C-alpha positions in Angstrom: 0.0 0.0 0.0 2.8 2.4 0.9 4.6 1.8 -2.4 1.4 2.2 -4.3 0.7 5.6 -2.7 4.3 6.7 -3.5 3.9 5.6 -7.1 0.6 7.6 -7.5 2.3 10.6 -5.9 5.2 10.4 -8.3 3.0 10.0 -11.4 1.0 13.1 -10.6 4.0 15.2 -11.5 2.1 18.5 -11.8 0.7 18.1 -8.2 4.0 17.1 -6.7 5.9 19.9 -8.4 3.4 22.5 -7.2 3.1 21.5 -3.6 6.5 19.8 -2.9 9.9 21.4 -3.3 12.1 19.6 -5.8 14.5 18.4 -3.1 11.8 16.5 -1.2 10.2 15.2 -4.3 13.5 13.7 -5.3 13.8 12.1 -1.9 10.4 10.5 -2.2 11.3 9.2 -5.7 14.5 7.7 -4.4 12.7 6.0 -1.5 10.1 4.5 -3.9 12.8 3.1 -6.2 14.8 1.8 -3.3 11.8 -0.1 -2.0 11.1 -1.5 -5.5 14.8 -2.6 -5.9 14.6 -4.9 -2.9 12.4 -7.7 -4.4 14.0 -7.2 -7.8 17.5 -7.5 -6.3 16.6 -10.7 -4.4 15.1 -12.3 -7.5 18.1 -11.2 -9.6 20.5 -12.9 -7.1 18.5 -16.1 -7.1 18.4 -16.2 -10.9 22.1 -15.5 -11.1 22.8 -18.2 -8.6 21.0 -20.8 -10.7 22.4 -19.5 -14.0 19.1 -18.0 -15.3 20.2 -14.4 -15.8 20.4 -13.0 -19.3 23.9 -11.8 -20.4 22.5 -8.8 -22.3 19.1 -7.5 -23.5 17.6 -4.7 -25.5 14.9 -3.0 -23.4 12.1 -1.4 -25.4 9.9 1.2 -23.5 8.1 2.5 -26.7 7.9 1.1 -30.3 10.3 3.9 -31.5 13.1 2.2 -29.4 12.7 -1.0 -31.4 12.9 1.0 -34.7 16.2 2.4 -33.4 17.4 -1.1 -32.3 16.2 -3.2 -35.3 19.3 -2.9 -37.5 21.6 -3.4 -34.6 19.5 -6.4 -33.6 19.9 -8.0 -37.0 23.7 -8.1 -36.3 23.3 -9.1 -32.7 20.3 -11.4 -33.2 20.9 -13.6 -30.1 20.2 -10.6 -27.8 16.7 -10.8 -26.3 14.2 -8.0 -26.9 12.4 -7.2 -23.6 9.3 -5.0 -23.7 7.9 -2.7 -21.2 4.3 -3.2 -19.9 3.0 -0.4 -22.1 0.2 -1.6 -24.4 1.6 0.3 -27.4 4.9 -1.5 -27.2 3.4 -5.0 -26.7 0.8 -4.4 -29.5 3.6 -3.3 -31.9 5.5 -6.5 -31.4 2.3 -8.7 -31.7 1.1 -7.1 -34.9 4.5 -7.7 -36.5 5.0 -11.1 -35.0 8.3 -10.0 -33.4 9.5 -12.3 -30.6 9.8 -10.4 -27.3 9.9 -11.1 -23.6 8.1 -9.3 -20.8 10.7 -9.5 -18.1 14.4 -10.2 -17.6 17.2 -10.3 -15.0 20.1 -9.2 -17.2 23.8 -8.5 -16.6 23.8 -5.8 -19.2 20.9 -3.8 -20.6 20.8 -1.6 -23.7 18.1 1.1 -23.6 17.1 4.1 -25.6 15.5 6.1 -22.8 16.0 6.8 -19.1 14.7 3.4 -17.9 17.5 2.7 -15.4 15.1 2.4 -12.5 13.5 -0.6 -14.2 16.8 -2.4 -13.6 17.6 -1.0 -10.1 20.9 -2.7 -9.4 24.4 -1.2 -9.8 25.7 -4.6 -10.8 23.5 -4.4 -13.9 25.6 -2.5 -16.5 23.6 0.0 -18.5 24.2 1.1 -22.1 22.4 4.1 -23.5 21.6 4.9 -27.1 19.7 8.2 -27.5 16.4 7.9 -29.3 16.6 11.5 -30.5 18.9 14.4 -31.3 17.3 17.4 -29.6 17.5 18.4 -26.0 14.0 19.0 -24.6 15.6 19.4 -21.2 16.6 15.7 -20.9 18.9 14.7 -23.8 22.0 16.2 -22.3 21.2 16.2 -18.5 23.9 15.0 -16.2 21.6 13.6 -13.5 19.9 11.4 -16.0 23.0 10.1 -17.7 25.3 9.4 -14.7 23.6 6.0 -14.2 24.9 4.7 -17.5 28.2 2.9 -17.9 28.4 3.5 -21.7 26.8 6.1 -23.9 26.8 5.3 -27.6 26.1 8.7 -29.2 25.5 10.0 -32.7 28.4 12.4 -33.1 30.8 15.1 -32.0 28.2 17.5 -30.7 26.9 14.9 -28.1 30.4 14.0 -27.1 31.3 17.6 -26.5 28.2 18.4 -24.5 28.7 15.3 -22.3 32.3 16.0 -21.7 31.5 19.5 -20.6 29.2 18.1 -17.8 31.7 15.6 -16.7 30.6 12.4 -18.5 33.5 10.7 -20.3 32.0 7.2 -21.0 30.8 8.3 -24.5 31.6 6.7 -27.8 30.5 8.1 -31.1 29.1 5.5 -33.4 26.7 7.5 -35.6 22.9 7.2 -35.5 21.7 3.7 -36.5 18.1 4.8 -37.2 19.4 6.8 -40.2 21.2 4.0 -41.9 18.4 3.1 -44.3 18.6 6.7 -45.7 22.1 6.0 -46.9 22.4 2.2 -47.6 20.2 2.0 -50.7 17.6 -0.3 -49.1 14.6 2.1 -49.6 12.6 2.7 -52.7 10.8 6.1 -52.9 8.2 5.0 -55.5 7.3 1.9 -53.5 7.0 3.8 -50.2 4.6 6.3 -51.8 2.6 3.6 -53.6 2.2 1.7 -50.3 0.4 4.7 -48.7 -1.7 5.6 -51.8 0.3 8.7 -52.7 1.0 10.0 -56.2 4.5 9.0 -57.2 4.7 11.8 -59.8 4.0 14.6 -57.3 6.4 16.3 -54.9 5.8 15.3 -51.3 5.6 17.5 -48.2 6.0 15.8 -44.8 4.5 17.4 -41.7 6.0 15.9 -38.5 5.4 18.0 -35.4 6.7 17.3 -31.9 4.4 16.8 -28.8 3.4 18.9 -25.8 3.1 22.7 -25.4 5.6 23.5 -28.0 4.0 21.4 -30.8 2.6 23.4 -33.7 -0.4 21.1 -34.0 -2.8 23.5 -32.3 -1.8 26.3 -34.6 -1.9 24.2 -37.8 -4.8 21.8 -37.2 -6.6 21.0 -40.4 -5.1 23.9 -42.4 -2.1 21.6 -43.3 -4.2 20.3 -46.2 -4.0 23.8 -47.8 -0.3 24.3 -47.4 0.4 23.7 -51.1 -1.4 22.7 -54.2 -0.7 19.6 -56.4 1.6 17.8 -53.8 1.3 14.8 -51.6 0.9 16.0 -48.0 1.9 13.4 -45.4 1.2 13.8 -41.7 3.4 11.9 -39.3 2.5 12.5 -35.7 4.9 12.0 -32.7 5.6 8.3 -32.1 3.6 8.4 -28.9 0.5 9.6 -30.6 -0.6 6.1 -31.7 -4.0 4.9 -30.5 -2.5 2.7 -27.8 -0.4 5.4 -26.3 -0.6 6.0 -22.6 1.3 9.3 -22.6 1.0 11.5 -25.6 -2.1 13.7 -25.8 -1.5 14.5 -29.5 -3.2 11.2 -30.4 -6.5 13.2 -30.3 -5.5 14.4 -33.8 -5.5 10.9 -35.3 -9.2 10.8 -36.1 -9.1 14.3 -37.7 -6.1 13.5 -39.9 -7.5 10.1 -40.9 -10.6 11.8 -42.2 -9.1 15.0 -43.6 -9.3 15.3 -47.3 -6.0 16.1 -49.0 -3.6 14.5 -46.5 -2.3 11.0 -45.7 -1.8 10.1 -42.1 1.2 7.8 -41.6 -0.2 5.1 -39.4 3.2 3.6 -38.6 3.8 6.0 -35.8 7.0 4.5 -34.7 9.0 4.6 -38.0 9.4 7.9 -39.9 12.5 6.9 -41.9 10.8 5.7 -45.1 8.8 8.9 -45.3 11.8 11.1 -44.7 13.4 9.2 -47.6 10.3 9.7 -49.9 9.6 13.3 -49.1 11.0 16.5 -50.7 10.2 19.1 -47.9 9.8 18.7 -44.2 7.6 20.9 -41.9 8.2 20.6 -38.2 8.8 22.7 -35.1 11.1 21.4 -32.4 11.5 17.8 -33.2 14.6 15.6 -33.8 13.2 14.9 -37.3 14.4 18.4 -38.3 18.0 17.1 -38.2 17.2 13.6 -39.4 15.6 15.1 -42.6 18.4 17.6 -43.1 21.0 14.9 -43.0 19.8 14.1 -46.6 20.4 17.7 -47.5 16.7 18.3 -48.1 14.9 21.5 -47.1 13.3 21.9 -43.7 10.8 24.5 -42.5 10.6 25.3 -38.8 7.4 26.6 -37.2 8.1 28.8 -34.2 5.7 28.3 -31.3 5.0 31.1 -28.8 7.5 32.2 -26.2 4.8 31.5 -23.6 4.7 27.8 -24.7 8.5 27.6 -24.4 8.4 29.1 -20.9 5.6 26.8 -19.8 7.7 23.7 -20.4 10.9 25.3 -19.2 12.6 24.7 -22.4 16.4 24.5 -22.6 17.5 27.4 -24.8 20.9 25.8 -25.4 19.5 22.7 -27.2 20.2 22.3 -31.0 16.5 22.7 -31.8 16.9 26.3 -30.6 20.5 27.2 -31.4 20.5 25.6 -34.9 17.2 27.0 -36.1 18.9 28.6 -39.0 19.1 25.2 -40.6 15.9 26.2 -42.5 13.3 28.9 -43.0 11.5 29.9 -39.8 7.8 30.8 -39.9 5.3 32.2 -37.4 2.0 32.1 -39.3 0.3 29.8 -41.7 0.6 32.3 -44.6 4.3 32.4 -44.0 4.4 28.6 -44.0 2.7 28.4 -47.4 5.2 30.8 -48.8 8.1 28.9 -47.2 6.9 25.6 -48.8 6.8 27.4 -52.2 10.3 28.7 -51.6 11.6 25.3 -50.6 10.2 23.7 -53.7 11.6 26.4 -56.0 15.0 26.7 -54.3 15.8 23.5 -52.4 19.5 24.4 -52.4 18.9 27.3 -50.0 20.3 26.6 -46.5 22.2 23.6 -47.9 25.4 25.0 -46.3 23.8 25.0 -42.8 22.3 21.6 -43.3 25.7 20.1 -44.1 27.5 22.0 -41.3 25.0 20.8 -38.6 24.8 17.3 -40.0 28.5 17.0 -39.7 28.4 18.2 -36.1 25.5 15.9 -35.1 26.1 12.7 -37.0 29.3 10.7 -37.3 29.7 9.2 -40.8 26.4 9.2 -42.6 27.5 6.0 -44.5 24.7 3.6 -43.6 27.0 1.7 -41.2 26.1 3.1 -37.8 24.4 0.0 -36.8 27.5 -2.0 -37.5 29.6 0.4 -35.4 27.0 0.3 -32.6 26.9 -3.5 -32.6 30.7 -3.7 -32.4 30.8 -1.2 -29.5 28.2 -3.3 -27.6 30.2 -6.5 -28.3 33.4 -4.9 -27.1 31.7 -3.6 -23.9 30.1 -7.0 -23.2 33.5 -8.8 -23.5 34.9 -6.5 -20.8 31.9 -7.1 -18.5 31.1 -10.8 -19.2 34.7 -11.9 -20.1 33.1 -13.8 -23.1 31.7 -13.1 -26.5 27.9 -12.6 -27.1 
């Protein structure tokens, strides 16, 4: 009962932050996870004693994490995929008939989010692969990263930021999720045919972020009128799928499914094929800005209000803020329509910025990041397990 009460208190973040100073909220969270760690620790020791622990696993909190892992997993196919209890993750695996497990007592866990408390023992070594590029107050936070034993990061920018805050267990490997953009495995015509788009038309992709700084409330159904005689694809945040337990933007699914003139991408977890097939991106503060620009294609950035940015306490030093000159910035829908026209007419504009920032953010856009990541995981596991995986 006590642990349940603590869990409810922690989950109601807005209430705890309003009525409880951060120092005491942190203490309560630490007590909760300490209590949770006791039965898990006992079970882990028993499983280890009888030789039933897993050497290494991939932990998937949300479907996007599996999309990040999938090419790495092809190389390290003997590593188990362990899913969270979230229905969107479990349903993703079931629909695709991907084998997964619901629990594990591993010696090493590879994760793409801050799930270290799901494996609350220091003897369990933790490897972190970022699931995004932008900051959003968490991507480069010391407190969140100090629990990891190895960080496999996309490029020099991340290494520099982490070194500045005292984290030196970084290794740059590139960004595996982008490999398909550069290894000749995708076919634009087939991708567009599969979603019913006209392969002879230019394609505009609208991919907003979530929360207060999303442009969704400003754009709404007007996106269908952003340009004439083009395919307009809408790809909502990965958490906006119908099974999501945390992203309020899923309320837009019904509207975009029924909105004439747009195609809603129903594979919420995987945006890569649609980045490949599109000519212009419209976004706001999402990592997709830099993923799209890695192909040297034009991006348009919608600025949300300063009030929205203050509400979520946004980090003004993140790349989504400091690198906004990677493309044309707009503040109104009329400006957006003109920006799309400009991008179609002069796609080479901002190319120099796209190349500069891509070089800073991504190590070797050569389609081999998954190979480097897999090798880094193997090397780390040899040191910990004293054997090959």
